[in-house]
VMD Tcl script that builds the backbone (N, CA, C; Angstrom):
set m [mol new atoms 339]
animate dup $m
set s [atomselect $m all]
$s set {name element resname resid chain x y z} {
  {N N GLN 1 A -61.703 116.757 -101.979}
  {CA C GLN 1 A -60.588 115.870 -101.671}
  {C C GLN 1 A -59.913 116.339 -100.375}
  {N N VAL 2 A -59.775 115.410 -99.437}
  {CA C VAL 2 A -59.163 115.734 -98.155}
  {C C VAL 2 A -57.651 115.625 -98.277}
  {N N ARG 3 A -56.988 116.622 -97.705}
  {CA C ARG 3 A -55.534 116.597 -97.690}
  {C C ARG 3 A -55.063 117.111 -96.342}
  {N N LEU 4 A -54.103 116.370 -95.744}
  {CA C LEU 4 A -53.451 116.767 -94.501}
  {C C LEU 4 A -51.961 116.864 -94.785}
  {N N VAL 5 A -51.387 118.034 -94.530}
  {CA C VAL 5 A -49.975 118.256 -94.844}
  {C C VAL 5 A -49.236 118.668 -93.573}
  {N N GLU 6 A -48.330 117.801 -93.135}
  {CA C GLU 6 A -47.532 118.089 -91.949}
  {C C GLU 6 A -46.258 118.842 -92.332}
  {N N SER 7 A -45.787 119.633 -91.389}
  {CA C SER 7 A -44.515 120.339 -91.557}
  {C C SER 7 A -43.956 120.663 -90.185}
  {N N GLY 8 A -42.697 121.081 -90.164}
  {CA C GLY 8 A -42.088 121.524 -88.921}
  {C C GLY 8 A -41.119 120.546 -88.293}
  {N N GLY 9 A -40.984 119.380 -88.868}
  {CA C GLY 9 A -40.040 118.426 -88.319}
  {C C GLY 9 A -38.599 118.839 -88.580}
  {N N GLY 10 A -37.680 118.097 -87.970}
  {CA C GLY 10 A -36.265 118.398 -88.176}
  {C C GLY 10 A -35.412 117.732 -87.138}
  {N N LEU 11 A -34.160 118.174 -87.090}
  {CA C LEU 11 A -33.184 117.664 -86.131}
  {C C LEU 11 A -33.063 118.662 -84.984}
  {N N VAL 12 A -33.164 118.167 -83.773}
  {CA C VAL 12 A -33.076 119.027 -82.596}
  {C C VAL 12 A -32.303 118.308 -81.510}
  {N N GLN 13 A -31.623 119.065 -80.675}
  {CA C GLN 13 A -30.863 118.468 -79.580}
  {C C GLN 13 A -31.795 118.097 -78.429}
  {N N PRO 14 A -31.387 117.150 -77.624}
  {CA C PRO 14 A -32.188 116.811 -76.432}
  {C C PRO 14 A -32.456 118.049 -75.591}
  {N N GLY 15 A -33.701 118.152 -75.118}
  {CA C GLY 15 A -34.119 119.323 -74.356}
  {C C GLY 15 A -34.682 120.431 -75.204}
  {N N GLY 16 A -34.551 120.322 -76.504}
  {CA C GLY 16 A -35.016 121.351 -77.407}
  {C C GLY 16 A -36.515 121.273 -77.693}
  {N N SER 17 A -36.956 122.166 -78.574}
  {CA C SER 17 A -38.377 122.269 -78.905}
  {C C SER 17 A -38.591 122.292 -80.415}
  {N N LEU 18 A -39.746 121.829 -80.810}
  {CA C LEU 18 A -40.205 121.929 -82.192}
  {C C LEU 18 A -41.713 122.137 -82.169}
  {N N ARG 19 A -42.225 122.779 -83.204}
  {CA C ARG 19 A -43.665 122.885 -83.377}
  {C C ARG 19 A -44.039 122.299 -84.731}
  {N N LEU 20 A -44.856 121.258 -84.681}
  {CA C LEU 20 A -45.353 120.646 -85.905}
  {C C LEU 20 A -46.682 121.269 -86.291}
  {N N SER 21 A -46.900 121.363 -87.594}
  {CA C SER 21 A -48.153 121.885 -88.117}
  {C C SER 21 A -48.808 120.847 -89.016}
  {N N CYS 22 A -50.124 120.831 -89.007}
  {CA C CYS 22 A -50.907 119.977 -89.896}
  {C C CYS 22 A -51.959 120.860 -90.555}
  {N N ALA 23 A -51.699 121.225 -91.793}
  {CA C ALA 23 A -52.627 122.063 -92.548}
  {C C ALA 23 A -53.639 121.179 -93.260}
  {N N ALA 24 A -54.911 121.422 -92.991}
  {CA C ALA 24 A -55.970 120.585 -93.555}
  {C C ALA 24 A -56.703 121.310 -94.673}
  {N N SER 25 A -57.104 120.552 -95.666}
  {CA C SER 25 A -57.993 121.048 -96.721}
  {C C SER 25 A -58.996 119.948 -97.038}
  {N N GLY 26 A -60.185 120.360 -97.441}
  {CA C GLY 26 A -61.231 119.381 -97.729}
  {C C GLY 26 A -62.018 118.936 -96.509}
  {N N LEU 27 A -61.647 119.426 -95.344}
  {CA C LEU 27 A -62.392 119.182 -94.115}
  {C C LEU 27 A -62.112 120.332 -93.160}
  {N N SER 28 A -62.993 120.454 -92.147}
  {CA C SER 28 A -62.809 121.499 -91.140}
  {C C SER 28 A -62.324 120.874 -89.853}
  {N N VAL 29 A -61.158 121.320 -89.388}
  {CA C VAL 29 A -60.598 120.765 -88.155}
  {C C VAL 29 A -61.411 121.168 -86.938}
  {N N THR 30 A -62.312 122.145 -87.092}
  {CA C THR 30 A -63.126 122.583 -85.968}
  {C C THR 30 A -64.314 121.649 -85.718}
  {N N MET 31 A -64.585 120.768 -86.664}
  {CA C MET 31 A -65.805 119.951 -86.587}
  {C C MET 31 A -65.518 118.471 -86.353}
  {N N THR 32 A -64.274 118.143 -86.044}
  {CA C THR 32 A -63.906 116.743 -85.955}
  {C C THR 32 A -62.732 116.567 -85.006}
  {N N THR 33 A -62.497 115.353 -84.559}
  {CA C THR 33 A -61.338 115.071 -83.719}
  {C C THR 33 A -60.123 114.839 -84.597}
  {N N MET 34 A -59.067 115.558 -84.262}
  {CA C MET 34 A -57.797 115.422 -84.965}
  {C C MET 34 A -56.751 114.876 -84.008}
  {N N GLY 35 A -55.786 114.173 -84.566}
  {CA C GLY 35 A -54.766 113.591 -83.715}
  {C C GLY 35 A -53.389 113.631 -84.334}
  {N N TRP 36 A -52.393 113.536 -83.461}
  {CA C TRP 36 A -51.008 113.334 -83.866}
  {C C TRP 36 A -50.583 111.942 -83.425}
  {N N TYR 37 A -49.904 111.258 -84.308}
  {CA C TYR 37 A -49.373 109.929 -84.055}
  {C C TYR 37 A -47.891 109.938 -84.417}
  {N N ARG 38 A -47.170 108.926 -83.940}
  {CA C ARG 38 A -45.769 108.814 -84.321}
  {C C ARG 38 A -45.385 107.360 -84.474}
  {N N GLN 39 A -44.392 107.161 -85.321}
  {CA C GLN 39 A -43.887 105.819 -85.574}
  {C C GLN 39 A -42.374 105.852 -85.638}
  {N N ALA 40 A -41.762 105.160 -84.693}
  {CA C ALA 40 A -40.308 105.031 -84.679}
  {C C ALA 40 A -39.909 103.822 -85.525}
  {N N PRO 41 A -38.674 103.777 -86.006}
  {CA C PRO 41 A -38.241 102.653 -86.845}
  {C C PRO 41 A -38.444 101.319 -86.139}
  {N N GLY 42 A -39.083 100.384 -86.834}
  {CA C GLY 42 A -39.298 99.054 -86.297}
  {C C GLY 42 A -40.387 98.947 -85.252}
  {N N LYS 43 A -41.121 100.043 -85.037}
  {CA C LYS 43 A -42.171 100.032 -84.010}
  {C C LYS 43 A -43.521 100.356 -84.632}
  {N N GLN 44 A -44.582 100.105 -83.896}
  {CA C GLN 44 A -45.908 100.414 -84.375}
  {C C GLN 44 A -46.185 101.909 -84.272}
  {N N ARG 45 A -47.189 102.349 -85.008}
  {CA C ARG 45 A -47.584 103.742 -84.955}
  {C C ARG 45 A -48.451 103.957 -83.706}
  {N N ASP 46 A -48.085 104.931 -82.887}
  {CA C ASP 46 A -48.744 105.169 -81.609}
  {C C ASP 46 A -49.385 106.542 -81.549}
  {N N LEU 47 A -50.455 106.621 -80.785}
  {CA C LEU 47 A -51.111 107.898 -80.534}
  {C C LEU 47 A -50.225 108.794 -79.678}
  {N N VAL 48 A -50.153 110.069 -80.049}
  {CA C VAL 48 A -49.423 111.047 -79.242}
  {C C VAL 48 A -50.421 111.968 -78.535}
  {N N ALA 49 A -51.357 112.536 -79.293}
  {CA C ALA 49 A -52.313 113.489 -78.722}
  {C C ALA 49 A -53.503 113.634 -79.644}
  {N N THR 50 A -54.646 113.990 -79.046}
  {CA C THR 50 A -55.843 114.282 -79.829}
  {C C THR 50 A -56.489 115.564 -79.333}
  {N N ILE 51 A -57.255 116.189 -80.220}
  {CA C ILE 51 A -58.046 117.372 -79.864}
  {C C ILE 51 A -59.405 117.232 -80.528}
  {N N THR 52 A -60.467 117.400 -79.723}
  {CA C THR 52 A -61.820 117.254 -80.246}
  {C C THR 52 A -62.337 118.572 -80.806}
  {N N SER 53 A -63.518 118.510 -81.389}
  {CA C SER 53 A -64.137 119.731 -81.907}
  {C C SER 53 A -64.357 120.739 -80.787}
  {N N GLY 54 A -64.590 120.248 -79.592}
  {CA C GLY 54 A -64.784 121.125 -78.443}
  {C C GLY 54 A -63.499 121.514 -77.735}
  {N N ARG 55 A -62.381 121.170 -78.345}
  {CA C ARG 55 A -61.028 121.484 -77.838}
  {C C ARG 55 A -60.619 120.671 -76.620}
  {N N SER 56 A -61.310 119.580 -76.340}
  {CA C SER 56 A -60.809 118.666 -75.311}
  {C C SER 56 A -59.575 117.957 -75.846}
  {N N THR 57 A -58.587 117.796 -74.989}
  {CA C THR 57 A -57.329 117.190 -75.430}
  {C C THR 57 A -57.020 115.933 -74.629}
  {N N ASN 58 A -56.214 115.093 -75.244}
  {CA C ASN 58 A -55.796 113.841 -74.613}
  {C C ASN 58 A -54.374 113.566 -75.054}
  {N N TYR 59 A -53.547 113.038 -74.130}
  {CA C TYR 59 A -52.136 112.821 -74.422}
  {C C TYR 59 A -51.686 111.430 -73.998}
  {N N ALA 60 A -50.738 110.905 -74.728}
  {CA C ALA 60 A -50.057 109.704 -74.278}
  {C C ALA 60 A -49.276 110.033 -73.012}
  {N N ASN 61 A -49.167 109.073 -72.112}
  {CA C ASN 61 A -48.465 109.311 -70.849}
  {C C ASN 61 A -47.028 109.763 -71.074}
  {N N SER 62 A -46.429 109.261 -72.127}
  {CA C SER 62 A -45.017 109.547 -72.375}
  {C C SER 62 A -44.752 111.005 -72.762}
  {N N VAL 63 A -45.791 111.738 -73.154}
  {CA C VAL 63 A -45.585 113.123 -73.589}
  {C C VAL 63 A -46.322 114.128 -72.712}
  {N N LYS 64 A -47.083 113.665 -71.750}
  {CA C LYS 64 A -47.832 114.587 -70.882}
  {C C LYS 64 A -46.893 115.563 -70.181}
  {N N GLY 65 A -47.281 116.817 -70.201}
  {CA C GLY 65 A -46.467 117.850 -69.569}
  {C C GLY 65 A -45.370 118.396 -70.462}
  {N N ARG 66 A -45.125 117.752 -71.601}
  {CA C ARG 66 A -44.077 118.219 -72.532}
  {C C ARG 66 A -44.662 118.680 -73.871}
  {N N PHE 67 A -45.702 117.999 -74.330}
  {CA C PHE 67 A -46.300 118.305 -75.633}
  {C C PHE 67 A -47.663 118.962 -75.435}
  {N N THR 68 A -48.024 119.820 -76.364}
  {CA C THR 68 A -49.327 120.470 -76.342}
  {C C THR 68 A -49.927 120.466 -77.746}
  {N N ILE 69 A -51.136 119.947 -77.849}
  {CA C ILE 69 A -51.857 119.970 -79.120}
  {C C ILE 69 A -52.816 121.161 -79.103}
  {N N SER 70 A -52.919 121.821 -80.237}
  {CA C SER 70 A -53.811 122.975 -80.337}
  {C C SER 70 A -54.243 123.124 -81.785}
  {N N ARG 71 A -55.114 124.094 -82.035}
  {CA C ARG 71 A -55.497 124.337 -83.428}
  {C C ARG 71 A -55.802 125.813 -83.636}
  {N N ASP 72 A -55.646 126.237 -84.861}
  {CA C ASP 72 A -55.992 127.591 -85.286}
  {C C ASP 72 A -57.160 127.459 -86.257}
  {N N ASP 73 A -58.333 127.852 -85.812}
  {CA C ASP 73 A -59.526 127.673 -86.640}
  {C C ASP 73 A -59.464 128.504 -87.917}
  {N N THR 74 A -58.851 129.686 -87.826}
  {CA C THR 74 A -58.799 130.560 -89.004}
  {C C THR 74 A -57.875 130.002 -90.083}
  {N N LYS 75 A -56.898 129.199 -89.662}
  {CA C LYS 75 A -55.966 128.616 -90.621}
  {C C LYS 75 A -56.292 127.160 -90.924}
  {N N ASN 76 A -57.312 126.625 -90.258}
  {CA C ASN 76 A -57.681 125.213 -90.431}
  {C C ASN 76 A -56.463 124.305 -90.237}
  {N N THR 77 A -55.735 124.579 -89.178}
  {CA C THR 77 A -54.448 123.916 -88.927}
  {C C THR 77 A -54.395 123.428 -87.483}
  {N N VAL 78 A -53.820 122.259 -87.309}
  {CA C VAL 78 A -53.600 121.679 -85.984}
  {C C VAL 78 A -52.099 121.684 -85.712}
  {N N TYR 79 A -51.729 121.969 -84.479}
  {CA C TYR 79 A -50.318 122.065 -84.110}
  {C C TYR 79 A -49.970 121.050 -83.023}
  {N N LEU 80 A -48.700 120.734 -82.944}
  {CA C LEU 80 A -48.159 119.963 -81.836}
  {C C LEU 80 A -46.894 120.669 -81.377}
  {N N GLN 81 A -46.982 121.333 -80.242}
  {CA C GLN 81 A -45.820 121.981 -79.637}
  {C C GLN 81 A -45.107 120.942 -78.788}
  {N N MET 82 A -43.843 120.718 -79.091}
  {CA C MET 82 A -43.069 119.701 -78.395}
  {C C MET 82 A -41.907 120.360 -77.685}
  {N N ASN 83 A -41.908 120.281 -76.372}
  {CA C ASN 83 A -40.846 120.841 -75.542}
  {C C ASN 83 A -40.146 119.721 -74.784}
  {N N GLY 84 A -38.964 120.004 -74.311}
  {CA C GLY 84 A -38.236 119.002 -73.555}
  {C C GLY 84 A -38.030 117.706 -74.323}
  {N N LEU 85 A -37.677 117.832 -75.584}
  {CA C LEU 85 A -37.571 116.635 -76.427}
  {C C LEU 85 A -36.468 115.693 -75.961}
  {N N LYS 86 A -36.761 114.412 -76.114}
  {CA C LYS 86 A -35.843 113.348 -75.710}
  {C C LYS 86 A -35.494 112.495 -76.930}
  {N N PRO 87 A -34.379 111.790 -76.899}
  {CA C PRO 87 A -34.037 110.922 -78.033}
  {C C PRO 87 A -35.145 109.913 -78.350}
  {N N GLU 88 A -35.855 109.461 -77.352}
  {CA C GLU 88 A -36.933 108.495 -77.594}
  {C C GLU 88 A -38.152 109.111 -78.270}
  {N N ASP 89 A -38.162 110.417 -78.458}
  {CA C ASP 89 A -39.230 111.064 -79.232}
  {C C ASP 89 A -38.947 111.000 -80.732}
  {N N THR 90 A -37.798 110.524 -81.098}
  {CA C THR 90 A -37.443 110.415 -82.508}
  {C C THR 90 A -38.405 109.479 -83.224}
  {N N ALA 91 A -39.023 109.975 -84.294}
  {CA C ALA 91 A -40.030 109.208 -85.034}
  {C C ALA 91 A -40.511 110.039 -86.217}
  {N N VAL 92 A -41.285 109.401 -87.062}
  {CA C VAL 92 A -42.063 110.128 -88.054}
  {C C VAL 92 A -43.404 110.456 -87.405}
  {N N TYR 93 A -43.782 111.722 -87.462}
  {CA C TYR 93 A -45.021 112.177 -86.847}
  {C C TYR 93 A -46.083 112.398 -87.923}
  {N N TYR 94 A -47.259 111.855 -87.654}
  {CA C TYR 94 A -48.359 111.901 -88.608}
  {C C TYR 94 A -49.566 112.612 -88.016}
  {N N CYS 95 A -50.261 113.313 -88.871}
  {CA C CYS 95 A -51.530 113.940 -88.524}
  {C C CYS 95 A -52.656 113.025 -89.024}
  {N N ARG 96 A -53.732 112.957 -88.264}
  {CA C ARG 96 A -54.838 112.078 -88.635}
  {C C ARG 96 A -56.178 112.710 -88.287}
  {N N GLN 97 A -57.134 112.565 -89.193}
  {CA C GLN 97 A -58.522 112.869 -88.880}
  {C C GLN 97 A -59.170 111.530 -88.548}
  {N N LEU 98 A -59.610 111.390 -87.293}
  {CA C LEU 98 A -59.966 110.072 -86.797}
  {C C LEU 98 A -61.242 109.505 -87.420}
  {N N ALA 99 A -62.251 110.327 -87.613}
  {CA C ALA 99 A -63.558 109.804 -88.018}
  {C C ALA 99 A -63.504 109.048 -89.341}
  {N N ASN 100 A -62.741 109.577 -90.285}
  {CA C ASN 100 A -62.663 108.968 -91.604}
  {C C ASN 100 A -61.288 108.373 -91.899}
  {N N ASN 101 A -60.437 108.381 -90.879}
  {CA C ASN 101 A -59.109 107.772 -91.003}
  {C C ASN 101 A -58.278 108.378 -92.128}
  {N N TYR 102 A -58.298 109.701 -92.217}
  {CA C TYR 102 A -57.416 110.368 -93.172}
  {C C TYR 102 A -56.073 110.622 -92.488}
  {N N TRP 103 A -54.999 110.418 -93.242}
  {CA C TRP 103 A -53.642 110.582 -92.707}
  {C C TRP 103 A -52.845 111.538 -93.593}
  {N N GLY 104 A -51.922 112.224 -92.972}
  {CA C GLY 104 A -50.945 112.992 -93.718}
  {C C GLY 104 A -49.778 112.113 -94.103}
  {N N GLN 105 A -48.793 112.725 -94.753}
  {CA C GLN 105 A -47.642 111.964 -95.251}
  {C C GLN 105 A -46.546 111.813 -94.199}
  {N N GLY 106 A -46.623 112.579 -93.135}
  {CA C GLY 106 A -45.652 112.467 -92.050}
  {C C GLY 106 A -44.513 113.455 -92.148}
  {N N THR 107 A -43.932 113.762 -90.990}
  {CA C THR 107 A -42.758 114.625 -90.923}
  {C C THR 107 A -41.781 114.023 -89.908}
  {N N GLN 108 A -40.515 113.989 -90.282}
  {CA C GLN 108 A -39.508 113.333 -89.449}
  {C C GLN 108 A -39.041 114.265 -88.330}
  {N N VAL 109 A -39.012 113.733 -87.128}
  {CA C VAL 109 A -38.437 114.418 -85.968}
  {C C VAL 109 A -37.304 113.565 -85.446}
  {N N THR 110 A -36.120 114.156 -85.368}
  {CA C THR 110 A -34.957 113.459 -84.863}
  {C C THR 110 A -34.377 114.256 -83.704}
  {N N VAL 111 A -34.248 113.587 -82.557}
  {CA C VAL 111 A -33.689 114.225 -81.361}
  {C C VAL 111 A -32.349 113.572 -81.068}
  {N N SER 112 A -31.311 114.335 -81.255}
  {CA C SER 112 A -29.960 113.779 -81.108}
  {C C SER 112 A -28.957 114.893 -80.869}
  {N N SER 113 A -27.923 114.547 -80.108}
  {CA C SER 113 A -26.840 115.508 -79.883}
  {C C SER 113 A -25.723 115.285 -80.886}
}
mol reanalyze $m
mol bondsrecalc $m
mol representation Tube
mol addrep $m
């Protein structure tokens, strides 16, 4: 049974940082493309970043230079380091395994003063 569990969300002031984690079980994050997505209230769910099995990364234009996706193979976990957070980054962030469309339950990120 595949399970993706996100954590690390919270309330942060503009300009602050957060690191999200996606702990996977039932699959190996080293053998597949993993991604982070986000959904703000009343908006569609959008791609934030992806990382392939070969560690190639891709980012939405809105987060380039601020967010970094990475993974720890020993922990079977994917991370999203978010720096320079803006109020428009406020959303529920989801982890996804793209090949089989597995999703986590999401973690809320709120950027506000």
